[in-house]
N, C-alpha and C positions, 0 to 999 in steps of 0.2 A: 780379634773375632773369635765367637763364641760356638766351643766343639759339642759334640752330641755326648749325650749323657752315655756314659762307657755301659754301665750295668744294662740299660736300654738295648744298645746296641747287641749287646750278648744276647740278651732273651731273643732280639730279632733274629740275628743269626742262627740259634737256637730252634726256633719256630720255622725258618725257612730251611734248615736241613733235616728237620722232621719232615715237614710237608712234602721235600723231595722224596726223602726215604716211601713215604707213604703212597706218592702217586708214581715212583719210577721203579720201586723195586721188586726183588732184590737188585740193589745196585753197589756199585763198588765204591771207596771212598774218592778214589781219583775223578769217577762220573759224576758224584755229588760237587765235588770243587768245579768242574767245567760247568755244571748246571746252574749252580749257585755264585760262580765268580766269585767264591771265596777261596783261600790261599789251604794247600793241603795240610799246613799246620792246624790253621783253625779248624778245619773239618775233623781232622782228627781229635782235637781234644774234643770237640762237641760231640762227635758220635762216640768216644769214651765215656762222655758224661752221660749220655743217652743208654748206654750199654748196661754202665752201673746203676741207672735208675730203672733197668728191666723195659724202656721201652720200644728198644729194639732188638733184633735176635742177628746173631752173625749165622751165616751160612758159608759152608766150603764147598766151592766148586771143583772136583775132584777127588779121588780116593788117598786120603792121607795115608791109610795102611799101605799102600802098593808102591813099593821101592824101586818099582820099573819105570813108575812116573817121574820125569825129572822136573825142578823146580818145586816151588812151594805152592800148595793150592791157594786159589785166589779166594779172599774172602768178600762175600757179598753180605750187604747189610737189609733186612727186611724189619717190619712191625710186628713186634710181638701181640700175638692176638690175645693174649691173655692178661694184656697189662691194665685193661679196663674192660667192664660189659655195661651197657646203657641201654635205657627204653626209649623208643621213639613213638609218638602217637599223632595220628592225625584226628582231628575232632571235628565232626562236620555236623549238619544240623540232623540228619539222618543215619548217621552212622559213627562209629567210631573204629579205627584200625592199630594196633600198636605192632611193633616189632621188638627184639631184645637182639641188640650187635655185640661183638666183641669190638676191640680197639682198632682192629683192621676193616670194621665194617661188614663182616659177614654175617648174614642174618641166621640167628640161632632159634628161634621161635617165630611166629606171626599169630596173628587173632584179629578176627574183622567182628564187630557187633551191629548187625542191623537196627539201631535203639534210635528212637527219635528223640533227640536233646533240646531244639532249639525251645525258648521260652519256658523250660522247666525250672523251677526253684534252684537257686545256687547250691544247696544240699544235695537236691537229689542228681544233678550234674555231678558234684563231687564224688558221691557214694559211686556213681556208674563209671566214671573213670579211674576211679582207686579199684574197684573190682575189676576192669579191663587189665590196669595193669599188673596188679597182682596174680592174675590169671596166666598174664603171658609171661611172667616171670617164673611161675611155676611149671609150663610148660616146656621152658629153655630147661628144666632141671635145676634150678637155681632159686636162689631166696632173695630178699630184698636186703640182705646184708652184703650178697655179692654184688649189688648194682650200684655205680659208683654216682649215676645221674640219671635223670628221667627228664625227659624234652617235649613238650606238647604243643603240637601248631594247631592254633587257631585262625577262622577267619575274621577280619578286622584289624582295627588297629592298635597294636598291641606296643607297649613300652619295655624294653629287651631289658633294662638295666636293672627297673625296679620291678618286673614281675607283674605290672599293672594291665588289665586288658581294657582299653578306654572304650572302645565300641565293639560289639560283635553280634551277629544273629543269633548266636547260642544265648545269650544272655538278655536277662530282661533290663537290667541294670548296666551301668557305665561304670567305669574305675574298678574292676573287680580284680583284687589281690588274690589272683587264682593259685600263683606260683607258691605263695607264703601258706595257702589253705591245703595245697597238694603236698608240700613240704613236711607240714606238721603230720598229714593223714599218713605218708608214705615213711616216714623217719628217713628222708632221703632227698639229697638237695635235686629242687625241681626248677626247671626253666619254662617259661611261656615264649613262643615265637610267634610271628606270622605263618600261615602256612605257606605263603609264598616266597618268603625268606627261607623256609625250611626244604621245598622243592628246589630253590636255588641252589643251596648246599648240596642237596641230594644231586643234582645234575653235575655239579663241581667235582664231586666225589667218585659218583659211581656211571655216571651218565653222558649227554652229549656235551658236556663241557668240561670233562676230566681232562682234557689237553690243552685248557686256556687258563689264562691268569685273570681275563677280563669278560666280561659277559654281561648281557639282561636278560630276563625272566619275566616275562608277561604270564599272570594268572588269569584264567576267566574261570572261575568257577560262581559260586554264589555271589560272593564277592570280586571286585578286580581288584588285583595286587599286582606289585612289582618288585623286581628282585635284582640289585645292581651289584654284582663282583668287581670289585677293582684290586689288583695286587692280589689276590688269592685270598680277599677279604671280604666281608660284605659291607656294603655302604649304608649305615641307618642314619637316620635324622637326628636331633636334637634330643637328647635323654635316651636315645636307642629307639627310637619311632621307625615303625614300620612304614611303608608308604599305601595311603588308600587311591589306588590309581580310578579308581570310580567317581573320586571328587574332581579329578583333572576337568578345567574348563573349554568346552570346544569352542565355546562362541555365547551369544546371547540371542533371544527370540523374543516374542511377543510377552512371553510369561517370567521373562528375567532372564537368569543365567543359564546357560545349557551346560551339564555336567556329563560325563562320559556313561556314567551309570543308567542315566536316562535314556540313553541310545542302545548300549550295548550290555547292561545289566542282565539278569536272568529273569527279572521280574518284567522287565521293559520287552524282552523277546517273545516269553510267553504268556504275558497279562492278557493278551487279546483271547486267548483260548480257555481262560478260566473257567468260562461259563459250561464248557464241554465237561461232564460228568466224569468220564474215563480220564481225559487231560488232568483234570483236576484232582483226582486220587494217585494218579501217576507224579504228580508236582508234590504232593504231599509225603510221598514216599521218596522222593530225592530222584526220580527216574522221568522228570520232565524233559530235560533235553534228549534222552532216548526216544521217548513217544515222539517228540518233535520233528526226530529226524526221519520217524518211519510217517507219520503225516506229509514231510518235505517231499520224500520220495513219492507220494500219492498225490502230488502237486496242487498242494494246499497253497493258495495264494496269498492268503494271510501272513502264513509262517516263512513263507519264502520270501516275502515282500520285508519281513523284520528280520530275519537273516541276513540279509542286504544291506538294510539299515547298519544293522550292528556290525558287521564285516566293514563296510565303509569307516564308522566310528574309530573302528579299531586300527584298521589299515592306516590312518590319518594320525592317529596317536603314535603308532609305531615309527612312523617318519619321524615325528616330533620327538621322540626320545632318541632316534638314531643321530637326530641333526645335534641333538645336546651331549650325545655320550660318544658317538661312533663307534659302537661294540664291533667287535669282529664276527659276532652271532648273537642273534636274538631268538631266544626260544619261547613258544607260544606254548602254553598247556591248558587244560582244564576243560570243562564238560561243553563249553561251547562250540568245542571243535567238533561235536557229534552232530551238527547242524551242515556238515559236508560243505558241497561244491557252491551252493548259494552264496554261504558264508565267506569260503574260504577264497573263493575269485572274487568277491566284492572287496575283499580285504586286500588281496596283492593288486589290484586295479587301482585302488585307493594310496596305496603306500607308492605304486609307481609313479604316481601323478604329482604327489605332494615330496617326495624325496627330493633334495636339492642335484643338481647335475654335478656338483664337486663330489658328490656323497654315492652317489652309485655305485653300486658293487660292491661298497666298502662292508657291508653288514651282511651275514648271511641269513635268511631265516628258516627256523626250523619249528615244525609244528609235533607236537610229541603227546601222544593220548597214555601217558604214563599211569599206571594201575594206583589204587591207593595204598597198596604195599610200598611202592615206590615213595610215595609222601612222606610215608612214617617211618622209613628210612633215611629220609632226607632231615627230618626231625631229631634223629639219632645221631644224623652228623653235626647237627648244632650242637648238641651236648657232645661230642667227643671234640668238636673245635675248643669249646669253652674249657675241656678238660688240659688242653695244652697251650692253649693260646692266651687266655685271658688270668691273670692282668701282667701279661710279659714274662711269668715265671721262669724262672731260673734253674728253680728247682724240679720241675715237670712237676706232672697233677697229683693232687692226693691222692693216692692210690693204695 
């Protein structure tokens, strides 16, 4: 019988211990052993290595100088915030948001730039992103030499392992090697990731899935994205591909295949209103959904109908995803939530109708209107994960 690779198992155990300290620290070695189901001897060896590498720090509970206190002070372990610094960015068609965080995920600086990027030449987009990263780093009182990694979250289909952006509404071209472009410009390792994957890790690290090892996130932004977390790790497709949920097939019609984006994409929802001058300007500035919310409150029948159709399509999609994965929680995020009750009620009704009876009550639906800052913080979480997760390093990140 073939046994597991010992080096791989040690690396997996190391990651498990480090992630437990991240999620539950300050935490004792005994508590780590209980949560990870590793022996106390194994936990002691791993935490000793993590302490030597400077990734975690000890915290003594109690006053070691007070002789009146009986017993030795309890030693708790927590992440060393100074072990690494990373930059995360959310790159959208009409704005860029950047954050600098430490190894613990604390935000050291943030920067929002309302600049239209979509369909600009590649060099112009790279110039603007480079300037945004550099300015945010300076605002944190750092230089790029102090930064270990940069992660940029884009809408579209991203090949994580190669850094290629296969398609995105931001770029005119396909198969753009933006990671290599920015790594050269910044002289800092740069990762590109789908914005849906970034916000998924953001919720796993800091938000509404911090208590979970498995969950699903659906992003309803300019593009429709999917993030699947399993065993504390993102599930990616072949080559590290992100999931373009908008291409999901809902059925067939007179004109052929009906895909989700044709019912629930931003252009499908807002398309009927493009002739309205004010609305067209709001869409151009990236505020189409906010303007749509105001029109829905004013009983605009066309937009209410579009919101109901979109909600029904998303509700059926969520039911299909729950049928496949049965996650304990499904988090829905993005600008489409601004459509309000017509959209949300339609989504809930369609989900309740489509979910199999055997799976009712299995998955909790959570609606979250996270800010752009949080999306950028999610990109920073991707960078942090890369530092100590891949490629199953037993020597820690290259700090």
